[in-house]
Each structure stands twice: as C-alpha cells, then as structure tokens.
C-alpha positions as CSV (number, residue, x, y, z in Angstrom):
1,M,14.2,18.7,18.7
2,G,11.3,17.7,16.9
3,R,9.7,14.4,17.2
4,M,9.2,11.9,14.5
5,T,5.8,9.6,14.4
6,S,7.9,6.9,15.7
7,G,8.6,8.8,19.0
8,H,12.3,9.2,18.1
9,G,13.8,12.7,18.2
10,M,14.8,14.4,15.4
11,T,17.7,17.0,15.3
12,D,17.3,20.6,13.6
13,G,20.1,19.4,11.1
14,E,18.2,16.2,10.2
15,A,14.9,18.4,9.8
16,E,16.8,20.6,7.5
17,A,18.4,17.9,5.4
18,W,14.8,16.3,5.0
19,A,13.5,19.8,3.9
20,D,16.3,20.2,1.5
21,R,15.5,16.5,0.0
22,F,12.1,17.4,-0.4
23,E,12.6,20.9,-1.9
24,R,14.4,19.3,-4.8
25,L,11.9,16.7,-5.8
26,E,10.6,16.9,-9.3
27,L,7.0,16.1,-10.3
28,E,8.3,12.6,-11.7
29,D,9.6,11.9,-8.2
30,L,5.9,11.7,-7.2
31,R,4.6,9.2,-9.6
32,P,3.0,6.1,-7.7
33,S,5.3,3.6,-9.3
34,R,8.6,5.3,-7.9
35,P,10.1,4.3,-4.6
36,G,10.6,7.0,-2.1
37,P,8.5,10.1,-1.2
38,G,5.2,10.9,-3.1
39,I,1.8,9.0,-3.6
40,R,1.6,5.8,-1.7
41,G,-0.5,2.8,-2.2
42,R,-1.0,-0.4,-3.8
43,P,-0.1,-0.9,-7.2
44,S,-3.0,-0.6,-9.8
45,L,-4.4,-4.0,-10.8
46,N,-5.2,-2.8,-14.3
47,G,-1.5,-1.9,-14.9
48,L,-2.4,1.7,-16.2
49,E,-1.4,3.4,-12.8
50,K,-5.2,4.2,-12.5
51,H,-6.9,3.7,-9.0
52,S,-8.1,0.2,-8.5
53,P,-11.5,0.5,-6.4
54,K,-11.4,-1.4,-2.7
55,V,-14.1,-3.4,-2.0
56,Q,-14.9,-4.6,1.7
57,A,-17.1,-7.3,3.2
58,R,-17.6,-8.8,6.5
59,V,-17.7,-12.6,6.6
60,P,-18.4,-15.1,9.4
61,Q,-15.2,-16.6,10.8
62,P,-15.7,-20.0,9.3
63,L,-16.0,-18.6,5.8
64,Y,-12.9,-16.4,6.4
65,D,-11.0,-19.7,7.6
66,K,-12.0,-21.4,4.3
67,L,-10.8,-18.3,2.3
68,T,-7.6,-18.3,4.3
69,R,-6.9,-22.1,3.8
70,R,-7.7,-21.9,0.2
71,A,-5.3,-19.0,-0.4
72,R,-2.3,-20.7,1.4
73,A,-3.1,-23.9,-0.5
74,A,-2.7,-21.9,-3.8
75,G,0.2,-20.0,-2.6
76,T,-1.7,-16.6,-2.9
77,T,-3.6,-14.2,-0.9
78,V,-7.1,-13.9,0.4
79,S,-7.9,-11.1,-1.9
80,A,-6.5,-13.0,-5.1
81,V,-9.0,-15.9,-4.1
82,L,-12.0,-13.1,-3.8
83,R,-10.9,-11.6,-6.9
84,E,-11.2,-14.9,-8.9
85,A,-14.4,-15.8,-7.4
86,I,-15.8,-12.4,-8.1
87,E,-14.7,-12.6,-11.7
88,K,-16.6,-16.0,-12.1
89,L,-19.9,-14.3,-11.3
C-alpha cells in the first residue's frame, strides 16, 4: 500500500485508477484555467493567461496592521490594497 502526502494509505487499486485517469488526460486538460490536474497557481492578473510576477516585501508590524485594517474596511485583500498603492506611484 502506498502513502499519500496526507499520510493516508492508498490501495493498489486506487493507485491504478489514478494512473488510468492521468494517462487519459489531453493537453487542454492541463490549461491553468481548468480545474483538476495540471498547472496550478493563481489566475493571471492581466487576463491573458500569462504569469503575473510576484513581489514580496517585509514590513514592520504596525504597517502590516494598517494594511490589514484598510483591506478589511474595503472588503478586499492586503494584496489588492498594495497593488492599488503601487499603481499610484
């Protein structure tokens, strides 16, 4: 019996069923916009199915708290608040 990453066991029959499923996949099944197996990740921000670069920065806790409060008040995410601020540069 094999082990899944979750630590749960997988029978030989289950492993064979998974292998059969993946062998039947077509190229279009691997497109990022499709659910299920294939390319994973966040959707493109430009809507053209191209990679959106990721930018990271460390900030002091008070600034992070301010960003979090602003995002919560706007009903959005910290990332969206940061994107909007950067666009104003």
